[in-house]
C-alpha positions in Angstrom: 139.7 101.4 77.0 141.5 98.2 75.9 144.7 97.2 77.4 147.1 98.1 74.4 145.5 101.8 74.3 146.6 101.9 78.0 150.1 100.5 77.7 150.8 102.8 74.7 149.5 106.2 76.9 151.6 105.2 79.7 155.0 104.3 77.7 154.2 108.1 75.4 153.8 109.7 79.3 157.6 108.4 79.9 158.6 109.2 76.7 159.5 106.1 75.5 159.3 104.6 72.0 156.7 102.0 71.7 155.9 98.6 69.1 153.3 96.3 69.3 154.5 93.3 68.1 157.3 94.3 65.9 160.8 95.0 67.0 162.1 98.2 65.4 165.2 98.1 62.8 166.9 100.9 64.6 165.8 101.4 68.7 166.6 104.5 70.8 168.4 103.5 74.1 165.1 102.5 76.0 162.0 100.9 74.2 159.3 99.0 74.9 157.5 96.1 72.4 153.8 94.7 73.4 152.6 91.7 72.5 149.2 90.7 73.0 148.7 87.5 75.1 145.5 86.2 75.1 142.1 87.3 75.7 139.9 85.3 77.5 136.6 85.7 79.1 135.7 84.3 83.1 132.7 81.5 82.5 130.2 81.4 85.3 126.9 78.8 85.9 124.9 80.0 82.9 127.5 80.0 80.3 127.8 83.4 79.9 131.0 85.5 80.1 131.4 87.3 83.3 134.1 89.2 82.6 136.6 89.7 79.8 140.6 89.7 80.6 143.1 90.7 78.3 146.9 89.7 79.1 149.7 91.8 77.3 153.3 91.0 77.4 155.6 94.1 78.1 159.5 93.6 76.7 161.6 96.3 78.2 164.5 97.2 76.3 167.3 99.3 78.1 170.8 100.7 77.5 171.4 101.4 81.0 170.1 100.9 84.4 166.5 99.3 84.0 165.4 99.2 87.5 164.5 102.7 88.2 162.5 102.6 84.9 160.7 99.2 86.0 159.9 100.7 89.4 158.2 104.0 87.5 156.3 101.7 85.1 154.9 99.7 87.9 153.3 102.7 90.0 152.1 104.0 86.1 150.5 100.1 85.8 148.4 100.3 88.8 147.6 104.2 88.9 145.7 102.8 85.6 144.2 99.8 87.1 146.1 97.3 85.6 147.5 94.0 87.3 150.4 93.0 87.2 150.5 89.2 86.8 154.2 88.5 86.5 157.7 90.3 85.9 161.4 89.1 85.4 164.7 90.2 84.0 165.3 88.2 80.8 169.0 88.5 80.5 171.5 91.1 78.7 172.2 91.0 75.1 176.2 92.0 75.1 176.3 92.6 71.4 173.0 95.3 71.2 173.8 96.2 74.3 170.3 96.0 75.9 169.3 94.6 79.4 165.6 92.6 78.8 162.9 92.8 81.3 159.6 91.5 80.9 156.3 92.6 82.6 153.4 90.5 82.0 149.8 92.6 82.9 146.4 92.0 82.6 143.1 94.0 82.4 139.9 93.0 83.4 136.9 94.6 81.2 133.0 94.2 81.0 132.3 92.1 78.3 129.0 93.7 77.9 
């Protein structure tokens, strides 16, 4: 399964709206924008790809306290064999009223 497919199913289980690569015109109080970053092949001595690593940035937007949502999300990511490579709070937009939190995830797959 692809990293984006896993992430979409995780956020649907959380009951959240999920968008890929675009920001919504009229968002809900909590929503997610997924941005695929890069797919890389880890090479070995024979110049053949040993594994494929897919990286996706999860942009989480919440008008409420985002921390309970982040903790539930991190548990679901681990349950789905996704690696969290970075997480950080970006800030609060007073005009829109959203907290912006980013989680970068990676999925390692067999390219064969």
